[in-house]
Structure formats: structure tokens, C-alpha cells
C-alpha positions in Angstrom: -21.0 -34.0 -34.0 -22.6 -35.5 -37.1 -22.2 -39.0 -38.3 -20.0 -38.7 -41.4 -21.2 -41.9 -43.0 -23.9 -40.0 -44.8 -21.3 -37.7 -46.5 -19.4 -40.1 -48.9 -18.4 -37.4 -51.4 -17.0 -35.0 -48.8 -13.6 -33.6 -50.0 -12.9 -31.0 -47.4 -14.0 -30.9 -43.7 -13.3 -27.7 -41.8 -14.4 -27.5 -38.2 -11.9 -24.9 -37.1 -12.6 -23.0 -33.9 -15.1 -25.4 -32.4 -13.3 -25.2 -29.0 -16.1 -27.1 -27.2 -15.7 -30.1 -29.4 -13.9 -32.7 -27.3 -14.1 -35.8 -29.6 -14.5 -36.5 -33.2 -17.2 -39.0 -34.2 -15.7 -42.4 -34.9 -17.4 -42.5 -38.3 -14.8 -40.2 -39.7 -12.7 -42.4 -41.9 -14.6 -45.5 -40.9 -16.4 -45.9 -44.1 -14.7 -46.8 -47.4 -17.1 -44.4 -49.1 -15.1 -41.4 -47.6 -12.4 -42.0 -50.2 -12.6 -38.4 -51.5 -11.7 -36.5 -48.3 -8.5 -34.6 -49.0 -8.4 -31.9 -46.3 -9.2 -32.2 -42.6 -8.9 -28.9 -40.8 -9.3 -29.2 -37.1 -7.6 -26.1 -35.8 -8.4 -24.8 -32.4 -10.8 -27.5 -31.3 -10.7 -29.3 -27.9 -9.7 -32.8 -28.9 -6.9 -34.8 -27.2 -6.5 -37.4 -30.0 -7.9 -38.5 -33.3 -10.1 -41.7 -33.6 -8.2 -44.7 -34.9 -10.5 -44.7 -37.9 -8.6 -41.7 -39.2 -6.1 -44.2 -40.7 -8.8 -45.2 -43.2 -8.7 -41.7 -44.8 -6.2 -43.0 -47.4 -6.8 -40.0 -49.8 -6.1 -37.4 -47.1 -3.6 -34.8 -48.3 -3.7 -32.2 -45.5 -4.3 -32.7 -41.8 -4.2 -29.6 -39.6 -4.6 -29.9 -35.8 -2.8 -26.7 -35.1 -3.6 -25.0 -31.8 -5.5 -27.9 -30.4 -3.9 -27.3 -27.1 -4.9 -30.6 -25.5 -3.9 -32.7 -28.5 -1.4 -35.3 -27.3 -0.9 -38.1 -29.9 -1.6 -39.5 -33.3 -3.2 -43.0 -33.4 -1.1 -46.0 -34.6 -3.4 -46.1 -37.7 -1.8 -42.9 -38.8 0.8 -45.0 -40.7 -2.0 -46.0 -43.1 -2.3 -42.4 -44.4 0.2 -42.8 -47.2 -1.0 -39.9 -49.3 -0.7 -37.4 -46.4 1.6 -34.7 -47.6 1.1 -31.8 -45.1 0.8 -32.2 -41.3 0.3 -29.1 -39.3 0.6 -29.6 -35.5 1.6 -26.1 -34.4 0.9 -25.3 -30.8 -0.3 -28.8 -29.8 0.7 -30.8 -26.7 2.2 -33.7 -28.8 5.4 -35.3 -27.4 6.4 -37.5 -30.3 5.5 -38.7 -33.7 4.8 -42.2 -34.8 7.8 -44.0 -36.3 6.3 -44.1 -39.7 4.9 -40.9 -41.1 5.1 -41.7 -44.8 5.7 -39.2 -47.6 5.2 -35.9 -45.7 6.4 -32.8 -47.6 5.5 -30.3 -44.9 5.7 -30.8 -41.1 5.0 -28.0 -38.6 5.8 -28.6 -35.0 6.2 -24.9 -34.0 5.3 -24.0 -30.5 4.9 -27.7 -29.4 6.6 -27.1 -26.1 6.4 -30.7 -24.9 7.7 -32.2 -28.1 11.0 -34.0 -27.4 11.4 -37.1 -29.6 12.1 -36.5 -33.2 11.6 -38.9 -36.0 14.3 -40.7 -38.0 14.9 -38.4 -41.0 15.6 -41.2 -43.5 11.9 -42.1 -43.2 10.9 -38.6 -44.4 13.2 -38.1 -47.3 10.5 -36.1 -49.2 10.1 -33.5 -46.5 10.5 -30.0 -48.0 9.3 -27.8 -45.2 10.2 -28.6 -41.6 9.3 -26.1 -38.9 10.5 -27.1 -35.4 10.2 -24.5 -32.7 10.0 -26.9 -29.8 11.7 -28.2 -26.6 13.7 -30.6 -28.7 17.4 -30.3 -28.0 18.9 -32.5 -30.8 17.9 -33.5 -34.4 18.6 -36.8 -35.9 22.0 -37.1 -37.5 20.2 -38.3 -40.6 18.8 -34.8 -41.5 21.1 -34.9 -44.5 18.9 -37.6 -46.1 16.3 -35.0 -46.9 16.5 -34.7 -50.7 14.6 -31.5 -51.5 14.4 -29.3 -48.5 13.2 -25.7 -49.1 12.7 -24.7 -45.4 14.2 -26.1 -42.3 13.5 -23.8 -39.4 15.0 -24.8 -36.1 14.3 -21.5 -34.3 14.2 -22.3 -30.6 16.4 -21.0 -27.7 16.9 -24.5 -26.3 18.3 -26.1 -29.4 21.8 -27.2 -28.7 22.9 -29.5 -31.5 22.4 -29.0 -35.2 23.9 -29.7 -38.5 24.3 -27.4 -41.5 22.4 -28.5 -44.6 23.1 -27.1 -48.1 25.6 -24.8 -49.5 26.1 -21.1 -48.5 24.6 -18.5 -50.8 
């Protein structure tokens, strides 16, 4: 894996499908010069977690770790990523999200069979697209705090408690 410190103007990093990649270089996000990185696409790679330096990617808009089957958790520094709008974690092994996930507009947790602990919805009032096809049995009662939802997909056979949001068409 290359040292990313020599790529300060990088805007998009796509290393999808590198299944033998087990760890990202700690230089990703570690340098203030990487202020232009907007998209980090890590689909189908072999990582279990992201380096804590990822929190320094303050301009990151899209993070996609979908189908990283061994991926288990986001680092605590994730809270620093205030511009992150889209988080795709489809098919990962994640169990819970950090308590602060900022201003996300899209969150995909489809096929996360071990995911059980859902976030407090009042902290994600900007969420427009929520895909939750997981082992979760109950959503937060604060789901009504979402101001502008377009899609809320709770399609899973184990889901036992839900609330209706919106008005019938």
C-alpha cells in the first residue's frame, strides 16, 4: 500500500476489490495536505478497521466500505469527519455505530447481520436515505426527528418494532 503523503491533491481514492489488502497505510488522512480527498471507496477489501488518522479527512464526503466482510468498527476519530454525507457499510461485520455521526444524509447498513445497536436519531436529523436490513429488532423512538427523509427501508424479517413516518399517499 502506498504512502499517501505524496498525494496531497488527491480527490478520489478507489481501491475497490483489493481483497488481499488487510490494512490501510496510516498516512491516509494523517497529513493536513490531504484536504481535498472527497471520496474514499474501499468496497470489497480485506480490512477489519480504518486507521484512526481517517478522522483527519475533514473534507471527505463519501466513505464506502461495503462488502468488507471483516470490517468491524469505525475509529473514535470518525466523529471529526463533519463533512461526511454518505456512509455505505452494506455487508460489513459492524455491530454498532459511534454515538456521533454528524450530518449524514445517506446511511446504508443493509446485510449487516451482526448490527444490533442503532444510533439516536436526533443526532442524524439530516438523514435522507436510511437502509437497514440487519439483525436489529427495534429502532430508536426518535426516528420522527428526521426532517427530510426520502427513503427509510427497514426490510428485514427479524424487525419487530417500528413506527410509521410520514403521511399515506
